[in-house]
N, C-alpha and C positions, 0 to 999 in steps of 0.2 A: 555424561553426555548433556549438552545444552540444547534447549529447544529454540528453533528458529521458524520464522514465517518468511516465505518467498512470495513477493508480489510482482507479477508480470504486468507490464504496462500495455494496455490496449489489446489484450487477447480476448477473442471470442466476443467482441463488442461490435454491434452493428453489422454482423455478417462478414467482417474482414479479420485478417490475422488469426486464422483458425488454428487451434491446437487441441488435440484430444488429451484429456487429463490422464489417461492411461500412458500416453507417450511422455507426458511431463513426469509422471511418477517413475517411469523406466529410466529417463535421463538422470533424475536425481539419485536413484538407487545405484546406477552405474557410476556415478561420481563418488559413491561410498557413503551417502547419507543414510541414516537409519529411520525407522518408524515413519516412512513417507506416507503422507495422506494429502489428498487434494480436497479442496473445499469449493463447492459450486463448479461452474464451468468457465470461470473467468480468470484463470491463471493465478490461483491462490494455492499454496501448498504449505504444509507444516511438516517439519522433520527434525531430527536430532543430528548432532555432529560433535566430534571431539574438539575440533578447532573451528575458528570463525570462517564461514564459507566465503569464497571469493566470488563476488557478483560477476566479474568479467569471465571467470572460468565457467560459471553456469550459462551466461549469455553465449559464450563460444560453443559450448557443448550443445545447447539448443539449436544454434545456427547450423552447426555441422550435421547434427542428427536429423533435424526436422526442416531445415531451411528457414526457420523463423528467426527474424532479426528484430528483437525487442529488448527494451531495458528491463533489468531485473533489480529489484530492491530487496535486500535481506534485512529483516527486522528481528532483533533478539526478543526473547520472551520478556525480559525486564523492560525493554523499551516499549513494547506493546502494552504492558501493564501500566506504564507511566502515561501513555496516550489515553488509555481508558480512564485511569484515575484523574487525568487532567481535563476531562470533558467539561468545557465551560458553559454549555447550554443545557445541562441536565434538568434544570428547572422548567424549561420551556419546550425542549425537543421531545415531543411525545410520539414521534413516528420515526423509527430507526431507518426506514427507507428514504427519509428526507434529511437525515443528518449525515454529514460527510466528514471523513478524515482524509486529508491529503498528506500522504507520507512523502517526505523529501529525502532525496539521495544524499544531500549534504546541507550543511548550514550555509545560508546566503552570506555574502559579504555584508557586514553590518552597515556600511555606508550606503550600499545599494538598497538594502532592505529598508533603511530609514527614508531614502528618497522615493521608494516605490512601495508603499505600504498597502498590501491587499485589503486591509480593513477598510480603506477608503472606498472600495467597491460597494460595500454594504456594511456600514459601521455597526449596525445592530445585530448582524448575523455572521460576522467573520471574526475569528480570533487566531492569533499566531501563537503557537506553542513551541516546544523544543523539537525541531525537525519535523513539525507537523503543523498544518493549518486546518482549523476546524471551520465548518460552514454549515449553518442551519438553513435549510431551504423549505420553509413552511408551505410554499406554493408549488413545490416540486423542483427537482434538480434541473430540469430543462428550462425553467423560468428564472433560475438564479444566475448571478454574474459568473462568468467562466473564469474561475480562479486558476485552474491548472495552466491554461494558455498564458495567463498573466504572469505566473511564476516562471514559466519557460522563457518568455520574452524578456521580462524585466529583471528577474533575479538570476537568470541563466542557471537555474537549478531544476533538475528533473524531479517531477512529482507524479504520483499515481494516487488516484482517489478510490476509496471504498466507502460504501454506505455503512451506517453504524451497525446494522444487523450483521453484516459480514465481519466488521471489526470485532464485535463481541463474540461471534462464533469462532473466529481465529484465535482470539484471546483465550477462550475456554479450552480449545483443543491444545494449544501450545503450553498451557499451564499444567495439563495433566498428561501423564504418560499413557501410551496405548496399553490396552488390556492384553 
């Protein structure tokens, strides 16, 4: 069984798109996933599966069962480890609530990415990795350039952001099996 992380976009943020985590766990268990655990209240889950989960199948099941229409991103345990290992700001990012990883649903078109580089929004605090964009927000996330909307509009790639505290918590959970 392989470990996976599910990231739901925009769930339980700002009082809209509400979803109880017990309901999310039930949907994932009904789809046949094992060791399902949710993390925080913002649409994060860790689970195991024998085969690569289909994001569209999870989205459809959530919509059918809960009425929630949101994008789902599935991240493998090795990919999450690579995101953590690739952290480009570890020497300066001293507050995990102000460090962000934006997980991308797909790779952008290279020509589009070159023409619309998000690093230009804040050259000292944004870096592009492999299907992830890192953003250090020392003055707080609300005061940082809005990278996710930039990626949606310019790259036409869906992304969802998690602060570094959440990323490392998910990483730790997906790397170890349940007891």
